[in-house]
MARFIVEX-472596 format. One line per 4 residues: number of its first residue (from 1); their letters; for each residue x, y, z of C-alpha. Coordinates in steps of 0.05 Angstrom, whole numbers, plus 5000, padded with zeros to 4 digits. Layout:
<sites>
NUM) A) X:Y:Z ~ ...;
</sites>
This chain:
<sites>
1) MKSR) 5000:5000:5001 ~ 5030:5075:4984 ~ 5036:5131:5027 ~ 4993:5183:5011;
5) CGQR) 5064:5223:5008 ~ 5080:5176:4947 ~ 5002:5186:4910 ~ 5014:5258:4916;
9) RQGI) 5079:5253:4882 ~ 5046:5211:4824 ~ 4990:5268:4814 ~ 5036:5320:4819;
13) LAFA) 5084:5288:4765 ~ 5023:5281:4719 ~ 4993:5346:4724 ~ 5066:5364:4702;
17) AAML) 5058:5313:4645 ~ 4995:5341:4622 ~ 5007:5416:4626 ~ 5079:5404:4585;
21) VSLS) 5032:5367:4532 ~ 4977:5423:4525 ~ 5029:5480:4524 ~ 5074:5442:4472;
25) GAAT) 5003:5444:4432 ~ 4988:5515:4447 ~ 5052:5534:4422 ~ 5052:5497:4351;
29) SVAF) 4981:5520:4343 ~ 5014:5589:4359 ~ 5066:5587:4306 ~ 5016:5559:4257;
33) AAEV) 4975:5610:4262 ~ 5022:5665:4250 ~ 5040:5630:4185 ~ 4969:5628:4154;
37) EPAG) 4951:5704:4177 ~ 4892:5687:4217 ~ 4828:5721:4207 ~ 4820:5741:4282;
41) PREI) 4798:5712:4351 ~ 4733:5689:4359 ~ 4711:5663:4427 ~ 4688:5595:4438;
45) APSG) 4639:5586:4492 ~ 4656:5539:4546 ~ 4633:5462:4546 ~ 4644:5457:4626;
49) ADAI) 4652:5494:4690 ~ 4721:5497:4683 ~ 4732:5506:4601 ~ 4789:5552:4595;
53) QAPA) 4759:5601:4530 ~ 4819:5609:4479 ~ 4818:5639:4415 ~ 4801:5598:4354;
57) TFFT) 4845:5601:4287 ~ 4813:5612:4213 ~ 4854:5609:4150 ~ 4836:5601:4085;
61) INAV) 4869:5539:4034 ~ 4908:5581:3992 ~ 4942:5606:4047 ~ 4953:5531:4065;
65) LAKL) 4978:5521:3996 ~ 5029:5575:3996 ~ 5060:5554:4060 ~ 5066:5483:4034;
69) DRER) 5096:5516:3973 ~ 5151:5564:4012 ~ 5166:5496:4056 ~ 5182:5464:3991;
73) GRGA) 5223:5523:3958 ~ 5165:5540:3897 ~ 5168:5604:3921 ~ 5123:5656:3943;
77) NAVR) 5083:5673:3887 ~ 5079:5607:3866 ~ 5007:5581:3835 ~ 4975:5503:3842;
81) LAAL) 4926:5489:3804 ~ 4875:5417:3813 ~ 4885:5374:3755 ~ 4848:5308:3728;
85) TPPS) 4913:5293:3694 ~ 4990:5299:3702 ~ 5006:5376:3699 ~ 5040:5411:3630;
89) TTAT) 5069:5469:3617 ~ 5007:5513:3608 ~ 4941:5526:3635 ~ 4879:5541:3603;
93) DAQP) 4810:5547:3595 ~ 4799:5539:3521 ~ 4761:5480:3495 ~ 4809:5427:3457;
97) EAAA) 4801:5420:3380 ~ 4760:5359:3348 ~ 4816:5314:3335 ~ 4797:5273:3259;
101) PAGA) 4794:5204:3261 ~ 4851:5159:3258 ~ 4870:5161:3180 ~ 4819:5216:3154;
105) PPLG) 4859:5273:3116 ~ 4850:5342:3137 ~ 4822:5366:3072 ~ 4788:5340:3013;
109) TEPF) 4804:5335:2938 ~ 4752:5376:2918 ~ 4746:5460:2910 ~ 4756:5487:2973;
113) GLFA) 4781:5436:3007 ~ 4711:5396:3015 ~ 4691:5324:3004 ~ 4630:5304:2955;
117) FRAP) 4588:5254:2951 ~ 4528:5233:2902 ~ 4462:5279:2908 ~ 4397:5260:2911;
121) DNAI) 4358:5258:2837 ~ 4322:5321:2846 ~ 4315:5385:2793 ~ 4387:5387:2788;
125) WRKW) 4399:5322:2761 ~ 4348:5335:2706 ~ 4369:5401:2685 ~ 4444:5377:2689;
129) RTVE) 4418:5310:2640 ~ 4382:5354:2598 ~ 4451:5391:2583 ~ 4488:5335:2577;
133) AEIA) 4444:5302:2521 ~ 4441:5371:2481 ~ 4516:5385:2486 ~ 4522:5310:2461;
137) SEQA) 4480:5329:2407 ~ 4519:5389:2395 ~ 4588:5353:2390 ~ 4563:5321:2322;
141) LLER) 4553:5384:2294 ~ 4610:5402:2315 ~ 4650:5348:2277 ~ 4608:5361:2218;
145) CRSD) 4632:5429:2215 ~ 4699:5407:2229 ~ 4697:5362:2159 ~ 4657:5424:2122;
149) AATC) 4667:5483:2146 ~ 4625:5517:2086 ~ 4553:5481:2114 ~ 4576:5503:2195;
153) PPNA) 4537:5552:2219 ~ 4562:5617:2245 ~ 4554:5602:2327 ~ 4581:5531:2311;
157) AQFL) 4638:5567:2278 ~ 4651:5616:2333 ~ 4656:5564:2381 ~ 4704:5520:2342;
161) RLIS) 4753:5584:2339 ~ 4745:5593:2408 ~ 4764:5516:2417 ~ 4827:5519:2370;
165) AVKA) 4848:5579:2412 ~ 4851:5540:2480 ~ 4888:5481:2441 ~ 4938:5526:2426;
169) KSGR) 4956:5543:2490 ~ 4969:5501:2559 ~ 4979:5502:2635 ~ 4939:5574:2657;
173) AQLE) 4943:5606:2591 ~ 4899:5555:2567 ~ 4842:5570:2619 ~ 4854:5642:2612;
177) EVNL) 4841:5635:2538 ~ 4774:5600:2558 ~ 4749:5650:2610 ~ 4760:5708:2571;
181) GVNT) 4736:5677:2516 ~ 4668:5662:2544 ~ 4665:5718:2578 ~ 4671:5764:2508;
185) AIRY) 4620:5719:2465 ~ 4560:5729:2508 ~ 4536:5782:2549 ~ 4501:5775:2613;
189) VSDL) 4420:5775:2608 ~ 4379:5732:2659 ~ 4335:5680:2654 ~ 4273:5724:2667;
193) VQHR) 4289:5765:2611 ~ 4307:5722:2556 ~ 4275:5665:2573 ~ 4213:5691:2614;
197) ELDR) 4237:5632:2660 ~ 4268:5635:2729 ~ 4324:5591:2712 ~ 4344:5553:2644;
201) WSSP) 4409:5523:2632 ~ 4419:5529:2554 ~ 4475:5493:2518 ~ 4537:5529:2488;
205) LASF) 4524:5534:2430 ~ 4451:5560:2441 ~ 4485:5607:2481 ~ 4538:5634:2428;
209) ATGK) 4475:5633:2383 ~ 4433:5681:2418 ~ 4511:5723:2450 ~ 4462:5716:2517;
213) GDCE) 4461:5681:2580 ~ 4472:5685:2647 ~ 4515:5656:2707 ~ 4509:5577:2692;
217) DYAI) 4511:5585:2616 ~ 4578:5613:2622 ~ 4612:5561:2670 ~ 4568:5510:2613;
221) AKYA) 4601:5529:2552 ~ 4670:5536:2596 ~ 4662:5464:2602 ~ 4645:5444:2543;
225) ALRE) 4706:5485:2502 ~ 4752:5450:2554 ~ 4728:5380:2549 ~ 4732:5396:2466;
229) AGFP) 4804:5414:2470 ~ 4823:5354:2518 ~ 4820:5381:2587 ~ 4808:5310:2632;
233) DADM) 4730:5325:2656 ~ 4760:5292:2728 ~ 4793:5360:2730 ~ 4736:5397:2732;
237) RLLL) 4668:5419:2771 ~ 4603:5466:2746 ~ 4603:5493:2822 ~ 4537:5525:2849;
241) VRDR) 4554:5565:2912 ~ 4526:5623:2952 ~ 4564:5683:2946 ~ 4559:5710:3016;
245) TVRQ) 4597:5776:2996 ~ 4533:5802:2951 ~ 4491:5741:2988 ~ 4461:5706:2921;
249) DHAV) 4461:5642:2881 ~ 4518:5638:2834 ~ 4547:5586:2786 ~ 4623:5591:2765;
253) LAAR) 4673:5533:2737 ~ 4725:5509:2773 ~ 4789:5469:2730 ~ 4850:5441:2775;
257) LDGR) 4913:5463:2743 ~ 4973:5432:2776 ~ 4940:5406:2846 ~ 4899:5472:2851;
261) WMIL) 4826:5492:2836 ~ 4820:5552:2797 ~ 4750:5593:2784 ~ 4732:5607:2722;
265) DNRW) 4679:5670:2732 ~ 4637:5708:2691 ~ 4643:5773:2724 ~ 4723:5762:2725;
269) AGLR) 4774:5771:2673 ~ 4823:5730:2706 ~ 4824:5666:2743 ~ 4815:5664:2819;
273) EDNG) 4843:5608:2862 ~ 4806:5589:2918 ~ 4856:5589:2970 ~ 4811:5638:3023;
277) ELNF) 4794:5694:2993 ~ 4733:5681:2955 ~ 4673:5684:3004 ~ 4637:5625:2973;
281) APLF) 4593:5573:3004 ~ 4595:5514:2957 ~ 4539:5475:2952 ~ 4536:5427:2886;
285) AINH) 4588:5393:2847 ~ 4574:5376:2773 ~ 4614:5344:2724 ~ 4617:5281:2672;
289) DGVH) 4595:5239:2746 ~ 4537:5275:2756 ~ 4514:5326:2819 ~ 4542:5316:2878;
293) LFAK) 4534:5360:2949 ~ 4591:5384:2986 ~ 4621:5373:3061 ~ 4660:5394:3099;
297) PYAK) 4717:5358:3129 ~ 4740:5358:3202 ~ 4798:5411:3198 ~ 4758:5454:3154;
301) AAPL) 4764:5530:3185 ~ 4704:5571:3201 ~ 4667:5612:3157 ~ 4693:5687:3134;
305) TAEA) 4643:5720:3145 ~ 4577:5729:3203 ~ 4529:5696:3141 ~ 4548:5620:3162;
309) APAA) 4554:5561:3109 ~ 4494:5522:3106 ~ 4493:5453:3154 ~ 4480:5419:3085;
313) AGAE) 4472:5439:3017 ~ 4391:5428:3006 ~ 4388:5483:3061 ~ 4415:5535:3031;
317) WAGS) 4370:5527:2960 ~ 4312:5517:2992 ~ 4318:5588:3012 ~ 4314:5611:2950;
321) EPAD) 4263:5629:2896 ~ 4235:5559:2872 ~ 4261:5552:2793 ~ 4225:5491:2773;
325) AGGG) 4149:5486:2801 ~ 4156:5416:2787 ~ 4187:5391:2848 ~ 4208:5330:2881;
329) GSLS) 4245:5318:2941 ~ 4274:5364:2987 ~ 4331:5387:2947 ~ 4277:5401:2895;
333) TLPL) 4278:5470:2891 ~ 4336:5516:2857 ~ 4362:5586:2863 ~ 4355:5650:2816;
337) LL) 4427:5640:2796 ~ 4459:5709:2775;
</sites>
């Protein structure tokens, strides 16, 4: 049995140990509070009769992170960001660009770097089939003119002279010759004035016979002349476009030369390249393979102006005045071409 003196000594030692732990904790709290810049003392209600009132310490997450950065030698102005992926050298909130599927080409081989796919049967197909049949019929007349110039009609003889001039040149000069030759031979007159129709597509010799036509008549004549001169069919496209600069529908001829598409337009004496300067929204491409719709590739840039390019080719044409009351599908209406 221990004496009362021994019990009192053990009590004193226990009290001293408790005070030492308490003082050590208080010192640590004070030191930490000094580092994190406390927002201010605040009294806490005592939980018991003998409870000691002590100041509360408040701090922010940024202050704690800054303290840790200083301890780790990252500097007083170091910035820490939360991320689900490993850190990179650049911090940005920009949305990542959509990547093209593996193996997909960044740009298409059609004019303006687009892709093309066969369009459903519609009024454009019917107009093009009619023009193709007329061009084939006119080729027989041109052959007779080559063998017997004395009986050749004036319009066919004029067209043959243009073809000969185009054949005599090569490369860019060949395209310039046909562009200027057709632009000079035909005077612009709208279909409404000439034919009392909103939109009629004329064959080359028909346009040369009247000396009148609108934009698609120029493009068709250039297409046929280049074809007769030996220019590859695969390197030509009759383009139906939306000219966003003047907010009107238009038709031009595109010819591929050395891998680049050149634009032959009845409004310009010279050639233009589809290098982004033209404010065109290409909608339909027509050649010996028929009528095709355009599709934008994954890597294609945004439109040049606020008037956005149509999401689908038919949508742009559907908003134009109908040129064929016969209808026949969602793409059966045509624009009033310039």
